[in-house]
MARVEX-840192 format. One record per residue (C-alpha): residue number from 0; residue in one letter; x negated, y, z negated. Coordinates in steps of 0.2 Angstrom, whole numbers. Layout:
BEGIN
    k  r     px     py     pz
  NUM  A      X      Y      Z
...
END
This chain:
BEGIN
    k  r     px     py     pz
    0  X    -83    361   -403
    1  X    -84    343   -396
    2  X   -101    336   -394
    3  X   -109    335   -378
    4  X   -114    317   -380
    5  X    -96    311   -381
    6  X    -92    296   -372
    7  X    -79    285   -364
    8  X    -85    269   -361
    9  X    -73    258   -370
   10  X    -55    256   -369
   11  X    -55    254   -350
   12  X    -38    261   -350
   13  X    -32    243   -351
   14  X    -36    242   -333
   15  X    -53    234   -332
   16  X    -61    250   -328
   17  X    -71    263   -337
   18  X    -64    281   -337
   19  X    -73    293   -326
   20  X    -89    303   -330
   21  X    -96    291   -343
   22  X   -114    292   -337
   23  X   -112    311   -335
   24  X   -110    312   -354
   25  X   -127    302   -356
   26  X   -136    313   -344
   27  X   -130    329   -351
   28  X   -137    327   -368
   29  X   -155    330   -375
   30  X   -164    317   -386
   31  X   -165    325   -403
   32  X   -172    310   -411
   33  X   -183    300   -399
   34  X   -185    282   -404
   35  X   -201    272   -406
   36  X   -205    262   -390
   37  X   -202    245   -399
   38  X   -185    251   -405
   39  X   -178    255   -387
   40  X   -172    237   -383
   41  X   -164    236   -400
   42  X   -155    253   -398
   43  X   -149    248   -381
   44  X   -143    231   -388
   45  X   -133    240   -402
   46  X   -125    252   -390
   47  X   -121    238   -377
   48  X   -113    227   -390
   49  X   -103    241   -398
   50  X    -96    246   -381
   51  X    -93    228   -376
   52  X    -82    226   -392
   53  X    -70    239   -386
   54  X    -72    233   -367
   55  X    -67    216   -371
   56  X    -53    220   -383
   57  X    -45    233   -371
   58  X    -46    222   -355
   59  X    -41    206   -364
   60  X    -25    212   -373
   61  X    -15    214   -357
   62  X    -19    196   -352
   63  X    -13    191   -369
   64  X      4    200   -368
   65  X     13    184   -361
   66  X      6    174   -375
   67  X     11    186   -388
   68  X     29    187   -381
   69  X     30    168   -382
   70  X     22    167   -400
   71  X     33    180   -408
   72  X     48    180   -396
   73  X     43    198   -392
   74  X     52    211   -381
   75  X     42    222   -368
   76  X     44    236   -381
   77  X     35    226   -394
   78  X     21    222   -383
   79  X     20    240   -376
   80  X     17    245   -394
   81  X      3    233   -396
   82  X     -5    242   -381
   83  X      1    259   -386
   84  X     -4    259   -404
   85  X    -22    256   -400
   86  X    -22    269   -385
   87  X    -13    282   -395
   88  X    -26    284   -409
   89  X    -41    281   -397
   90  X    -35    294   -385
   91  X    -30    307   -398
   92  X    -46    305   -409
   93  X    -60    301   -397
   94  X    -65    319   -396
   95  X    -65    320   -415
   96  X    -75    305   -416
   97  X    -89    313   -406
   98  X    -88    329   -417
   99  X    -89    318   -432
  100  X   -105    310   -426
  101  X   -113    327   -423
  102  X   -109    333   -440
  103  X   -111    317   -452
  104  X   -123    307   -441
  105  X   -121    297   -426
  106  X   -127    281   -433
  107  X   -117    283   -449
  108  X   -101    287   -439
  109  X   -105    273   -427
  110  X   -107    260   -441
  111  X    -91    266   -449
  112  X    -82    264   -433
  113  X    -89    246   -430
  114  X    -84    241   -448
  115  X    -66    248   -446
  116  X    -64    240   -429
  117  X    -70    223   -435
  118  X    -59    223   -451
  119  X    -44    228   -440
  120  X    -49    214   -427
  121  X    -48    201   -441
  122  X    -31    208   -446
  123  X    -25    207   -428
  124  X    -30    189   -427
  125  X    -22    185   -444
  126  X     -5    194   -440
  127  X     10    184   -443
  128  X     22    195   -434
  129  X     23    209   -421
  130  X     24    224   -434
  131  X      8    218   -442
  132  X     -1    216   -426
  133  X      4    234   -421
  134  X     -2    242   -437
  135  X    -18    232   -435
  136  X    -20    238   -417
  137  X    -18    256   -423
  138  X    -32    254   -435
  139  X    -42    247   -421
  140  X    -39    262   -411
  141  X    -46    273   -425
  142  X    -61    262   -426
  143  X    -64    263   -407
  144  X    -62    282   -408
  145  X    -77    282   -419
  146  X    -88    269   -412
  147  X    -85    273   -393
  148  X    -93    290   -393
  149  X   -106    284   -405
  150  X   -112    270   -394
  151  X   -117    282   -380
  152  X   -122    296   -391
  153  X   -135    285   -399
  154  X   -143    281   -382
  155  X   -143    300   -377
  156  X   -151    305   -393
  157  X   -164    291   -394
  158  X   -171    291   -376
  159  X   -181    306   -369
  160  X   -175    312   -352
  161  X   -188    303   -342
  162  X   -183    286   -350
  163  X   -165    289   -350
  164  X   -161    284   -332
  165  X   -168    267   -335
  166  X   -158    266   -351
  167  X   -142    271   -343
  168  X   -145    259   -329
  169  X   -147    245   -341
  170  X   -131    250   -351
  171  X   -121    252   -335
  172  X   -127    235   -329
  173  X   -123    225   -344
  174  X   -106    234   -347
  175  X   -101    230   -329
  176  X   -104    212   -333
  177  X    -94    213   -349
  178  X    -80    222   -339
  179  X    -80    208   -327
  180  X    -82    193   -338
  181  X    -72    199   -353
  182  X    -54    196   -346
  183  X    -60    179   -340
  184  X    -67    174   -357
  185  X    -52    181   -365
  186  X    -40    171   -354
  187  X    -50    155   -357
  188  X    -48    158   -376
  189  X    -30    161   -374
  190  X    -27    146   -363
  191  X    -38    134   -373
  192  X    -39    140   -391
  193  X    -27    154   -396
  194  X    -23    172   -392
  195  X    -30    176   -410
  196  X    -47    172   -404
  197  X    -48    187   -393
  198  X    -48    197   -409
  199  X    -59    185   -419
  200  X    -73    186   -406
  201  X    -76    204   -411
  202  X    -82    198   -429
  203  X    -99    191   -424
  204  X   -102    205   -412
  205  X    -99    218   -425
  206  X   -110    209   -437
  207  X   -124    209   -425
  208  X   -122    227   -421
  209  X   -122    232   -439
  210  X   -138    222   -442
  211  X   -147    229   -427
  212  X   -141    247   -431
  213  X   -146    247   -449
  214  X   -164    240   -445
  215  X   -168    249   -428
  216  X   -156    264   -424
  217  X   -162    281   -430
  218  X   -150    293   -437
  219  X   -147    309   -427
  220  X   -135    324   -427
  221  X   -128    335   -414
  222  X   -133    354   -413
  223  X   -116    361   -409
  224  X   -102    354   -419
  225  X   -100    363   -436
  226  X    -83    358   -441
  227  X    -70    345   -436
  228  X    -54    352   -428
  229  X    -43    343   -440
  230  X    -27    353   -436
  231  X    -30    350   -417
  232  X    -32    331   -420
  233  X    -16    330   -431
  234  X     -6    340   -418
  235  X    -12    329   -404
  236  X     -9    313   -413
  237  X      8    317   -420
  238  X     13    325   -403
  239  X      8    310   -393
  240  X     14    298   -405
  241  X     31    306   -406
  242  X     32    307   -387
  243  X     27    288   -385
  244  X     39    283   -399
  245  X     54    292   -391
  246  X     50    285   -373
  247  X     47    267   -379
  248  X     62    266   -390
  249  X     75    274   -379
  250  X     79    258   -369
  251  X     84    250   -385
  252  X     91    264   -396
  253  X     98    275   -382
  254  X     93    293   -378
  255  X    106    300   -391
  256  X     99    290   -406
  257  X     94    302   -420
  258  X     77    294   -421
  259  X     73    296   -403
  260  X     79    314   -402
  261  X     69    318   -418
  262  X     53    310   -412
  263  X     54    319   -395
  264  X     58    336   -404
  265  X     43    334   -415
  266  X     32    329   -400
  267  X     38    345   -390
  268  X     34    356   -406
  269  X     17    348   -408
  270  X     12    348   -390
  271  X     17    366   -388
  272  X      8    371   -404
  273  X     -8    362   -399
  274  X    -15    374   -386
  275  X    -10    389   -397
  276  X    -20    381   -411
  277  X    -35    377   -400
  278  X    -36    395   -393
  279  X    -38    401   -410
  280  X    -49    388   -418
  281  X    -67    392   -421
  282  X    -73    375   -416
  283  X    -59    368   -405
  284  X    -57    350   -400
  285  X    -52    355   -383
  286  X    -60    372   -378
  287  X    -46    380   -367
  288  X    -59    391   -359
  289  X    -64    377   -348
  290  X    -47    376   -340
  291  X    -49    394   -333
  292  X    -59    385   -319
  293  X    -46    380   -306
  294  X    -57    366   -300
  295  X    -59    359   -317
  296  X    -40    360   -320
  297  X    -37    351   -303
  298  X    -49    337   -307
  299  X    -40    333   -323
  300  X    -23    334   -315
  301  X    -30    322   -302
  302  X    -37    311   -316
  303  X    -20    311   -324
  304  X    -11    305   -309
  305  X    -24    292   -303
  306  X    -27    284   -321
  307  X     -8    284   -324
  308  X     -6    273   -309
  309  X    -20    261   -316
  310  X    -14    261   -333
  311  X      4    255   -329
  312  X     -2    243   -316
  313  X    -14    234   -326
  314  X     -1    233   -340
  315  X     13    224   -330
  316  X      2    214   -317
  317  X     -4    200   -329
  318  X     14    197   -334
  319  X     18    196   -316
  320  X      5    183   -313
  321  X      7    172   -328
  322  X     26    173   -331
  323  X     32    174   -313
  324  X     19    167   -302
  325  X     13    153   -314
  326  X     -5    158   -316
  327  X    -15    152   -331
  328  X    -22    165   -343
  329  X    -39    162   -336
  330  X    -34    164   -318
  331  X    -25    180   -323
  332  X    -40    187   -332
  333  X    -51    183   -316
  334  X    -39    191   -304
  335  X    -45    208   -304
  336  X    -64    203   -302
  337  X    -64    208   -284
  338  X    -60    226   -289
  339  X    -72    227   -303
  340  X    -86    220   -293
  341  X    -83    230   -277
  342  X    -83    246   -287
  343  X   -100    241   -295
  344  X   -108    236   -279
  345  X   -102    252   -270
  346  X   -106    264   -283
  347  X   -123    270   -275
  348  X   -115    271   -258
  349  X   -100    281   -264
  350  X   -113    293   -273
  351  X   -120    295   -255
  352  X   -103    300   -248
  353  X   -103    315   -261
  354  X   -120    321   -255
  355  X   -115    320   -237
  356  X    -98    326   -237
  357  X    -95    335   -253
  358  X    -82    329   -266
  359  X    -66    335   -259
  360  X    -64    324   -243
  361  X    -68    308   -253
  362  X    -56    314   -267
  363  X    -42    315   -253
  364  X    -47    299   -244
  365  X    -51    288   -259
  366  X    -34    290   -268
  367  X    -25    287   -251
  368  X    -34    271   -249
  369  X    -30    266   -267
  370  X    -12    270   -263
  371  X    -12    258   -249
  372  X    -19    245   -261
  373  X     -5    248   -273
  374  X      8    246   -259
  375  X      0    230   -254
  376  X      4    223   -271
  377  X     23    226   -268
  378  X     23    214   -253
  379  X     20    196   -260
  380  X     35    185   -264
  381  X     34    172   -277
  382  X     22    158   -272
  383  X      7    159   -260
  384  X    -11    158   -262
  385  X    -21    171   -272
  386  X    -32    174   -257
  387  X    -18    179   -245
  388  X     -7    188   -258
  389  X    -17    198   -271
  390  X    -35    197   -265
  391  X    -33    209   -250
  392  X    -24    221   -261
  393  X    -38    221   -274
  394  X    -51    224   -260
  395  X    -41    239   -254
  396  X    -38    246   -271
  397  X    -56    243   -276
  398  X    -63    252   -261
  399  X    -51    267   -264
  400  X    -57    268   -282
  401  X    -75    266   -277
  402  X    -73    281   -265
  403  X    -64    291   -278
  404  X    -75    290   -295
  405  X    -91    297   -290
  406  X    -83    313   -282
  407  X    -72    315   -297
  408  X    -88    315   -308
  409  X    -96    327   -297
  410  X    -82    339   -297
  411  X    -81    339   -316
  412  X   -100    342   -317
  413  X   -100    357   -305
  414  X    -84    365   -311
  415  X    -92    371   -328
  416  X   -108    379   -334
  417  X   -122    366   -336
  418  X   -122    368   -355
  419  X   -104    363   -355
  420  X   -105    347   -344
  421  X   -104    335   -358
  422  X    -89    344   -366
  423  X    -80    344   -349
  424  X    -84    326   -346
  425  X    -78    321   -363
  426  X    -61    330   -360
  427  X    -59    322   -343
  428  X    -62    305   -351
  429  X    -49    309   -364
  430  X    -37    314   -350
  431  X    -39    297   -342
  432  X    -35    288   -358
  433  X    -20    298   -362
  434  X    -14    295   -344
  435  X    -14    277   -347
  436  X     -5    279   -363
  437  X      9    290   -356
  438  X     11    279   -341
  439  X     15    264   -350
  440  X     28    273   -360
  441  X     36    282   -346
  442  X     36    268   -333
  443  X     41    255   -346
  444  X     58    263   -345
  445  X     58    261   -326
  446  X     53    242   -328
  447  X     67    239   -341
  448  X     80    248   -331
  449  X     76    240   -314
  450  X     75    223   -322
  451  X     91    224   -331
  452  X    101    231   -316
  453  X     94    218   -304
  454  X     97    204   -316
  455  X    115    209   -318
  456  X    117    208   -299
  457  X    108    191   -298
  458  X    119    184   -313
  459  X    134    189   -304
  460  X    128    181   -288
  461  X    126    164   -296
  462  X    143    165   -305
  463  X    135    164   -322
  464  X    148    163   -336
  465  X    152    180   -344
  466  X    145    174   -361
  467  X    128    169   -353
  468  X    127    185   -343
  469  X    130    195   -359
  470  X    117    185   -369
  471  X    104    187   -356
  472  X    108    206   -354
  473  X    106    208   -373
  474  X     89    201   -371
  475  X     84    211   -356
  476  X     69    219   -365
  477  X     60    202   -365
  478  X     59    204   -346
  479  X     52    188   -338
  480  X     50    180   -355
  481  X     69    180   -358
  482  X     76    164   -365
  483  X     88    154   -354
  484  X    104    150   -365
  485  X    103    131   -369
  486  X    121    128   -365
  487  X    118    131   -347
  488  X    119    115   -336
  489  X    103    110   -326
  490  X    108    117   -310
  491  X    113    134   -317
  492  X     97    134   -328
  493  X     87    133   -312
  494  X     97    147   -304
  495  X     95    158   -320
  496  X     76    155   -320
  497  X     75    161   -302
  498  X     86    176   -306
  499  X     74    181   -320
  500  X     59    179   -309
  501  X     67    188   -294
  502  X     72    202   -306
  503  X     55    204   -313
  504  X     47    204   -296
  505  X     59    218   -291
  506  X     54    229   -306
  507  X     36    225   -302
  508  X     38    231   -284
  509  X     45    247   -290
  510  X     31    250   -302
  511  X     18    246   -288
  512  X     26    259   -276
  513  X     26    271   -291
  514  X      8    268   -293
  515  X      5    272   -274
  516  X     15    288   -276
  517  X      4    293   -291
  518  X    -11    290   -280
  519  X     -4    300   -266
  520  X     -1    314   -279
  521  X    -19    313   -283
  522  X    -25    315   -265
  523  X    -13    330   -264
  524  X    -20    338   -279
  525  X    -37    336   -272
  526  X    -32    344   -255
  527  X    -23    359   -264
  528  X    -35    363   -278
  529  X    -52    356   -276
  530  X    -64    368   -269
  531  X    -71    361   -252
  532  X    -87    372   -254
  533  X    -92    364   -270
  534  X   -109    356   -268
  535  X   -116    342   -278
END
């Protein structure tokens, strides 16, 4: 059984946003090891710093993707793997990480996670090629799957109910600041020092967390989990891994390649076997009985659609800003600040909407507003001020998400029995993470195909020589980072740069429209499935 204190704060789905229901996890638990009053601030500091490591790493990596392409001559598939290797292990093992903390001790598992994450961060910073970076990122994901639930479990286990509200508020406030400033700091490091420092910065944070935890954080265990669902975790990891591999590699190897066919076949077998195993497991990672609730199933389907849109959008948007629009890494890191700050400022107001109207209406209207925001991102051409191009779109998207998140949390809370709220919220957060993982894999194909086809038309329009056209098409998976053949004359070189930028913008617009469609699907799911009579 997964633990009730599971959490989701980190990995912001690579979107600069926490998954839904994080505070529900905290509020649903009981303090089985109340801390001494003098230890409270130290415990909060350890939890905040631990969460911040994963926050900063998740949000900054997307800003670093253009730098990684430049440093290693990487394709979009390469940088997809940099993102996906981390998300795969975090998404597949996050529920297991929570159970491990219940069984072996939350502080112990938290410290193990911090140590693994720090060592992997050092390996990321020292990586000499893309494969080394991908492997190190995978290990980072394993560490994050242990430290992420542990950071909030420690809060919920250490503070009694009457003090937990203030602790949650402190944690939420500091993590909101981290969420907002992390990409800006990371962008500055990328621009002025090196992309490697977005990983090295985790090392002093990890040292501080380990020191504070050893001295001030009490050990605690969960009352429910008795055994880790190892088979379920293995099937989820292999199944998702096989699916991601097949989808990511198909643009290069082709759908008929033996490795692609084999990986997709393995994925199907594992993912079909997963619910069968879970239905028979004594302590399942994902208790399938929760999905008997139509409302709970609908909430998770809505989450899948909405967070898929966020996942793929925030994967491709920094590349659009830096490689096409000429933004610096710092400016790209700061671009989403309006969205993050708007959601933070409107969180209390949006909770009032749920109290006044119930969750269903906001869950229809919120995603529709978010869809309008995504659609607005498809309008700007190359050039123009940020304030007239992307700023309005971020305001609309942020408003739509602010309207959506509190109702989604409410639906998850009310769809299951009170004693299973923590379990339900943990599953919903895992769904949000997996949504981003799958979206990057699926829509990565759309990006490559759209870019390649439009580039071919553009190259034909400028009468590029056949040899140059072939060379550029062979490197189409580099997208906007594609190298212009050196034998081109200056006039043709300018036209080729324009062709590449226009082709990437074309692909980005398609992705933005796909994100809008996914958001509309979220609203439709709410309209069709969420119970209008469910009261907060």
